[in-house]
N, C-alpha and C positions, 0 to 999 in steps of 0.2 A: 428434121425428124418428123415424120407424119404419123407415127404410131409408137406404142410401147415396144413393139418388136423391132422397129427401126432403131429406136434408142438403145436397145440391148445389143444390137449388132454393132453400132458405132462404139459403144462403151467397151465391148470386148475386142475391138479391132486392134487396140494397142498391143495386144499380145504378140502380134506379128512384127512389132518394132522393138521387142525387148533388147535385142543385141545392139541396137543403135541409140536407144533412148538416152543412156548416160553420157554418151559421147557428144551428141549434137544438140540435145535440148539445153536451154540456157541455164547457167548457174544463177541462182537468185542473189541479189546484192547482200553483202555481209551486213550492211546497214539495216536491211529489212529484218533480219534475225535479231539484231540488237534492239531495234524498235519494238519488235514483238515481245521480247523478254522484259523490257521496261514496262510496256503497257499492261502486260498480264502479271507483272510482279513475280516473275519466276526466279527460282534459285536452283543451283546445281543439286541434283538428286531428286528434283520434282518429277512426277510421273506424267508422261505425255502420251496421248493416244493420237496416232496419225491415221487419217482416212485416205486410203488410196495412195500409198507411198511410191508406186511405180518402182523405179530402180534405186530410190533413195536420194533423189536430188535435194530434197529439203531435210531428209532424215539425218544424213551424215553431218551437215554443219551443226545441227542441234545436238546430236549425240557427242560430237567433239566438245561441246560446251558443258558436258557433264550431266545431261538429262537421261533419265530412264525412259525408253520409248517402246511402246507397243504399236505395231503397224498392222492394219487390216487391208490387204491388197487382193483385189478380185482375181487378177491374172496370175496363174501359176508360174509362167515363164518370167514375168516381171518380178514376182516375189523371189524366185530363185536367184536372179541377178542382184536383187537388193540384199539378199543374205550374203552373197559374195562381197559386195561393196561395204558391208557393215561388220565384217569379221573383226572381232576384238572390241566391238562397241557394245554398250548396254542396250541392245535393241532386239526385240523379238518380233519376227515377221509371221503373221497369221494369214493363210490363204483363204479368202472367202469374201463375200459381199458385206459391206457395213450394215446394210438393211437387215441381214439375218444374224449378224454377230451378236453374241451375248457376253458381257464381262463376267469374270469370275465372281462368285458370291463374296460380298464385302469388299470388293476391289473398286476403287474410284480413281479418277484422274484429276490433275490440276489444270490440264489444258487438253482440249480436243482441237486438232488443227488439220487442215487440208490445203495442199499446195497444188493448184491446177487440177483439182479433183472434185471439189465440192459440187460443182454443177452437174457432175455425173452421178450423184447420189439422188435417189428418189426424193423429190421435194416434199412429198407428203409425209415422210418419216425422218428426214435427216436432222431436223432440229430437236425432235423429241428424243431420238437416239443419242444425240450429243448431250442433251440435258440429263438423261438418265445415267450416262457414263461419268459425268462430272461430280466432283464433291461440291457441297454448298459453297458458293462464292468462286467456283472455278470459272475458267474462261473458254470461249470458243474463238478460234481464229481461222480465217481462210483468205486465200488470194489466188489469182490466176495470172499466168504469164500470157499476155496478149500482144498481138502485133499492133504497134502504133506508128503514126506517120508524121514526124515533125516537119515543120516548114523548112524547106531546103534539104530535106532528107534524100536518100538515094532514089533516083527516078526510076530505077529498074522495075519496081512493083507496079507502077502505072504502065510502063512500056510493055510489060508482059501480058497485060490484061486482054489484048486482042486474041492472044493464043487461047487463053481460058474461054473467051467468048466463042472462038471457032470450034472448040470441042464441047461446048455447051455447059461449061463449068464456071462461067463468069459470075462476078458479084452482082446481086440484085441492084437495080438502078437507084434504089433509095438507101443503099448501104453507105454509111459514113466512113470516110477515111479518118478514123479517130486519131486526134493528136495526143501527145503526152499530157498527162494530168486531166484528160477529158473522158477517161473510161467511166462507164456507168458504175455507180455505187449501189450496193444492195441493202441500203438502209431499210427500205420499206418492208422487204420480206423478213428481215431480222425482227423488226418491231412487230410485224403481223403475227409472228410465231407466238408472241406473248410470253416467251420463255427466257429471253435475254434482253439486257439493256446494253446499248452500244456505248462503249467507252472510248474508242479510238478508231479513226479511219485516216489512212495516209496513202498518198499516191507515190509510186516509185517509177523511174524510167532509167533504162540503160541500153547499151548497144553491144552487138557482137558482129565481128567480121567473119563471113563464111566464104571460103574458097569454093570453087564450082562444085566439086563432088561432095564437100561437106554440106552445101546447101541442098543438093539433091537428097542426101541422107536425112536432112532435117525434114524435108517434105514427106519422106517415107515414114515419118513418125506421126503424121497427122491423119486422123481418121478419114477425112474426105479424100485424101490422096491414096491411102491404103486401099480403100474400097472402090476407087475409080476403075473404070474398065481399062483393061491392059492397053488397048490401042490409044486411049486418051492419055494415059500416063506416059506411054512411050513418046507420043507426039510432044507433049508438054515438056518432058525432061530433055528431049532432043533440042527443042527450041531454046530452053534455058541454057543448055551447054553452049549453043552457038552464040547466044547473046553475051554471056559472061566471059567466054573465051576471047571475045573481041576486045575486052578491056585489058589495059596493060597489067593491072594487078590481078585479073581473073578472079574477082571476088565481088561480094555484095555486102552492104552494111544493113543489117536488120535491127530495127529499134524495138525494144520490148518495154511493156508497161505492166504494172501490177497495182492493184488496190488492196492494201492490207486492211482487213476488217477484224476488229477485236471486240468481243461482247462478253459481258459478265452474266453468269447464270443467275436467274431470279429464283429465290426460294431455296 
């Protein structure tokens, strides 16, 4: 992202993947939700505010645990899918940007959380907005689902890099192939805000098998691939199909990692 306009284009691109998001984006480990609930001392009936719920990948597991959830989702299409996925749950989906959202007068929350969305919120305002929405002693939690590369993991991701390079979309030379439990923690920015004290950080990793077309659909939910020039995307997806269809199982194993951050509101 070279400018705020580029950032906005990337952030809004997920609208184009609303129909695929719930199907192919990974489910978060149940243990992550259990750990979050313990760390933030949550109880059924507590009021949660989710920033950027997309189609409800994290909303639904928490709603099923008995929490009352308000979600602020920028994308109208994503919000519409979330409403369908959360029918019968105590969840309210508001369409709009978190930066511009205002809580109802006298209404505060026990937890503000974001699942693979916090980094898409303006860093100049996200901590103050979360602080303002929380009750005294309330908590902020966020995590991202990132690609990690365990030792001995599926070699496909390195094997396909020459195709990314050929179309001019390869990883920078200094990019790390981050292993599980080595994802960057965001301690410094939480502390720098001066609004929260960190009480819990924990790494999680898991894996999911994707068959050929499932993996293509997954890539179609990533902003970089959504906005890729059509000829590049066609070339890349064609080569991926050739590569994976040569395998007996016609699939790829993708490892996911997440760092759960939980911090308590100061003041």
